[in-house]
N, C-alpha and C positions, 0 to 999 in steps of 0.2 A: 504493500500500500504506500509506503514511504517513497519508493522509487517512482511509482505512478504519479504521486502528488508533485514530485520534483519535475518530472518529465513534462507534465501538462503545461506549466508556465513557460518552460523552455520552448516547447513547440508553438505555443501561442505567440510569444514574442518573435520567434523565427518567422512565423507566418506574417506578423505585422511588418517585419523588416522586409520580407519579400514583396509585400503589397506596396510598401513605401518605395522600394527600388523600381518596381514595375511602373508605379504611378509617376515617379519623377522622370523616368525614361520617356513615358508617353507625353509628358509635358514639353519635352525638348522637341523643337521643330524638325521635321524632315527637311533636308536641304538639297536642292538641285541646282548645280552650277553649270550653265551652258555657255560654251565659248565657240564662236565661229572663227574662221581663219582667213586673214587677208581681206576682210570686208571693209569697204569705205565707210566713213562717218555717215554719209547720206544715202547708203544703200538700202535702208528700210524706207518704205513709203511714209511712215510716220516721222522720219527724220529728213525727208525731202525728195526721195526718189520719185520720178514722174513716169517713167516708161514701163513700169510694172508695179504690182501691188504685193505687199507682205501682210495680209490681213490678220494672221495669227499673232505675229509679233506686235502688230499695231494694237490688237485687242489686249495682249498682255501688258503693254505700256499703259493703256487706258484703265486697266484693273489695278494699277499700282503706281510706281514712280518712274518717270522718264528723266534721265540725267543728261543735261545739256553740256556739262563741262567734265566729261570723263576722259581719262588718259590711260593709255597702255604704259607699262613700265619700260618698254623698249619699242623701237620701230620694226622689230623682227621677232619671229615666234619663240625660239628657244629661250632667250633671256626673259621674255614676258612670262613664260610658263614656269621658269625657275622662280620668278617673283611671286607668282600665285601660290606655288606649292610650298614655299618657305615663308612668305610674308615679308621678305627682305629684298633690298635692292639686288638685282641680278649680279652686279659686279662684286658682291660679297662672296660669291661662290665660283669655284673653278669652272663649272659647267656653264655658268651664266655669262662668262666673257667670250663664249663661242657664239658667233652671230651669223647664222645659226650653226648647230651641229650638222656636219656634212657627211656624205657617204664616203669617207676616207678612212684609211688605216689609223691615222693619228686620232681622228675624232671618235673612232669606235672605242677608244680606250677611256673616254670621258663620259661621265653621266652623273645623274643625281644619286646621292648615297644617303643612308639613314643617319649619317653623322649629325646633320641638322634635321631635327624632327620635322616632317612634312605636315601639312594641314590634315592629311588623312591619318597620320600617326596620332596626332593630338586629339582628333575627334574620336578615333578608335578607343583611346584611353578614357574618353568621356562617355563611352557606352554606345557609340555608333557602329553600324555596319557600313563599310566603305567600298565604293564601286567606282571604276573608271571605264568609260566606254569611248572609243575613238582614238584621237591622236595623242601620242605620248611625247615624242621628240625630245626626250631627256635621257637618252642612252640606249644603245643598241644591244649591249651585252646583258646576259641574265642577271648579273649582279646589280644592274641599274633598273631592273624591271619594277613596275608599280607595286608588285607584291612584296618587294623588299623595301618599299617606301610607304608602308602603312595601309595599302589597299587590300581588302579581302578578296577582291575579284577584279580582273582586267580582261576586257575584250576590245582589241584595237590593233594599232600598228605602231611600230617603233620610230619610223623615220619622219622626215619633214613633209612628205607627200606620198600619195598612193593613187594608182589608177582606179577610178571610180567603178570600172567595169571588171577588170581582170584581178584587181587587188594586189598588183605587183608594184614594187618600188620603181624608181626611175631607171634602174639598171636591169630591169626584167626579173628581179628576184621576188618571190612571194613574200608579203609582209603583213599577214593577218594572223593574230595570235589570240588564244584564249588562255589566260594566265601565262604559263611558260611555254605552251605548246602551239605549234603552227596548226592552223585549221583552214578549211576551205568552205566558202559559202557562195551561193549564187545570188546575184542581184546587184542593184545599184547601192553603193556603199552608204550613202546618206540614209536610205531606207533601212539598211541593216543596222545602223547605229540606233535609229528610232525603235526598231523592233526589239533590240536587246534592252534598251532603256525601259521600254514599256513592260517587258518581261520582268525586269528587276522590280519595278514599281508594283506590279500585280502580285508578285511573290513575296513582297515585304511583310515582315512579321511585326510583333508588338514593339520591338526596339526601333529607335529612330535610325534613319539611313541618310548617308551623304552620297550623292550620286553626281559625279562629274561627267558631263556629256561633252566631249571635245570634238565638234564637227571639223572636218577638214575643208568643207565647202566655205566659201567659193574659191579656195586656193587652187592654183593649177595642179594637174592638167585640167583644162576647161572642158568638161564633159557633162552633158545633161542626161537624164534618163533616156535610155534607148540608143544613145550614141555608141559607136564602136570603141573597143579598147585601143589604146595607143600601141603602135608597133614598137618593139624593143629598141629600134634605132631612132625613133622619133623623140626628140627632147620634150620633156613635160611642159616647158615654157613656150612651146610653139602651139599654133592652132588657136581655137576659141573665136568668139564673136560676141557682140552685145546680146544677141538672141540666146546663145548658149549660156552666157552668164546669167541672164534673166531666168532661164530654166533651172539653173543650179540654185539660185536664190529662192525661187518659188518652191523648189523641192525641199530645201532646208526649212523654209517657213512652214510647209505642210508637216514636216517631220516634227518640228517643235510644237505645232498645234496638236498633233496626236499624243505627244508626251504630256502636255498640259491636260489634255482630255482624260488621259489615264489617271492622273492625279485627281481630277475632279470626279471621275466616275467611281473611284474608290473612296470618295468622300474624305480625302486627305488635304483638300485645298486650304482649309481654314488655317491649319498650322503647318503649312509647307512653304518655306522660303524658296522662291525661284528667282534666280539671277541670270540675266543674259548680257553678254558683252563680247568684245572682240579682242584679238591679241595684238593688232598693230594697224596702221593705216592701210588703205586699199592699194591694190596692184592695178595692172591693166584691166580695163573694162569697169573698174570701180568708180563710184562717185564719192569723192571726198568733200563734197559740198563746196563751200566758199573757201576752204582752207588750202594753204599753200603746200605743194609737193605731195609726196606719197610715201609708201613703205620704204624703209632704209634711210629716211631723212628724219631730222629732229625739228623740222618745221612742223606746224600744227597738223598738216595733212598726213604726216607720218606717224603721229602718236595720238591724235584725237580719235575717239571711238564712241559708238553708240552704247548705251547701257540702260538696262531696265531691271526693276526689282518688283516682285509681287509677294506679299505676305499678308493675307487678309486679317490675320489675328493682330497685326501690329501696324500695318500701313494702310492709309486711306487710298481711295481710288483717284485717278486723274490728278496726280501730283506732278508738278514740273519742278525739278530741283536744279538750281544753278550752283550748288556746292561743288567746288573743285575736288575731284576724287581721282584715285589712280589704282592700279592693279592690286597693290599690297593692302589697300583698304578692304577689298573683298575678303581677303584672308582674315584680317582682324575682325571684320563684321561677322563672318561665318563662325569663327572660333568663339566669339562672344555669344552669339545666338545659341551655339551648341554647348555652352558651359565648359568649354575647353580652355586650358591655360597654356600659354606659350612657355617654352623653356627659357628661363631668365638668362642663360648663357648666350642665347640668340634672340635678342629683343626684336620685336616686330617694327617695321618701318611704316606701317599703316595704322589707321585708326578705325574704330567701330563707327560707321556712318549712320547707324539707325537713329541715334538721338538728334542728328542734324536734319533728318528728313521727316521726323515725327513732330518737330517743333519744340522738343524738350530742350534743345540747345540752338542758339543762333548760328547761322552759317559762319564759317571762319575762313581766314586767308590761309593759304598753304604754301609751303616751300617744297618743291619737288625737283629732283635732279635726274638727268639722263646722260647717257654716253653711248656712242657706237664707234667702234675703232677698228674692228677686224675687216669690215667690208667698206666702210665709209667713215672718214674721220670727222665726226660731229660731236660737239658738246653743247649742252643746254641746261637751263634751269628756269623754273618759274617761281617767283617770290611775290605773292599777292597777285597784282595785275601786271607786274613787270616780268619780262622774259629776256634772258641773256642767251645768245646763241653764237657759237663759232663754227663756221662751215669748213668744208674740206679744203678750201683755198686759204684758210687762216683768217678770213675776214670775220670781224666781230660786229654784233648787232645788239642794240638795246631796243626793245619793243614794248609799247604799252598796249596790252591786249584788251583793256577796257575801251580805249578809243580807236584801236587799230587791230582788231581781231584777225585781220587777214595778212598781217605782217608786211606792210608796205612801206612804213616810215621808220627809218633808223634814227633814233634820238640819242645815240651814245655821246655825241658832241655837246648837245644842249643839256644833258643830264649826267654830267661827268661823275658826280659823287655817287649817284645810284649805280652807274655802270661799274665803277671801281669797287664799290662795296660788294656787288654781286659776283664779280670776278674773284674777290678774296674768299667769299663764302663757298663758291664753287671749288676753288683750290683746296680748301679745308675738307670739303666732302670727298673730293677725289683722292686725297691723301688717306682717307679712312677705308677705301675699298681696294680691291686687287688692281695691280697694274694691268693695262690693256694688252691684248695680243697685238703683234705687229700688223699693220695694214696689209691686206692681200690684194693682189691685182684681180679685178673682176673679170 
């Protein structure tokens, strides 16, 4: 009898603890982070595109927050993805100074490692199931696989681009994997990503999940649904047309619409944070809106990106935010929403932006730094409304983005104090990150 009387309260409190853990996990939001690849700032119809429509992403923007001043951490994919995965400037990491990782012997030895805890690792420690679908581009070898960087499941490709039809890389080698294993699938790759994401959502259990859906659309090779595969001898950067680009964008918009519908159909929408953004400025056939230049530049057209967030439990509908944000802020925001804590040895370079878009805090001025050196020698920083940039010729500019958002008027001579102060701040930041790789011939 004594043993039974002791056992009953132990079982009772164990049951209460289990209920508490289960309840607390249920209160954490599911998080879906969607990133497109090489899309221009104005490639969504809600951001200005005129020759085709993106109704699903436009609807998502209307259901939440549309960000007008969002930036990528870099003007090219690998560094931006490093920034998102780690929440830190890409130049703080060896893989982040590769712009981007290329299909070469030397670059195959580089990749993201668990030395710096990734967003997936930190969320996993906070009780999340973690998934990545689509583009990785953070290492080709098994040791750099997403599964070694905090993800429970990976379905995607390792390189910077993949044929949308054959699923081969640019050198004709198959590059489609499930976890560590090569796999084969039939179909248009954008649809395959959507189907896999929907499968994950439909099979989700009581624990919260973090799902990163990394579309490679509309990155080259430019192929719409039904187009033929590229021949092994045809460079991925050739071909394409505005019509094909539109088909790629509409296909991705449909895919994202089906992913959001899966969330809504499973009645998960209220407490699911969905974020959509892009990794850098647009390429050929892209619309960068009124902004100067494109991918591989630190002018606004190379780093300004569209961004959207929907979270009905926290965010009102039809909000337009002018808060300046950048890639690392998404990391900080997601970790905060998921109750995850960054490793103090590797402090985040971003902030939780939720208070600034709910009205709990006033919008603030930001100081953000960029550098690209391996493929094009540019340096830039934004400090409030001021922007400093040094181009590949060594010419320097001071721009007032409030009065000159299109970067036409260089005021470095009339605002010498601001110009010199920004150069000093930039030099201090650059001294705090890794030295750049030598400039390569394009």
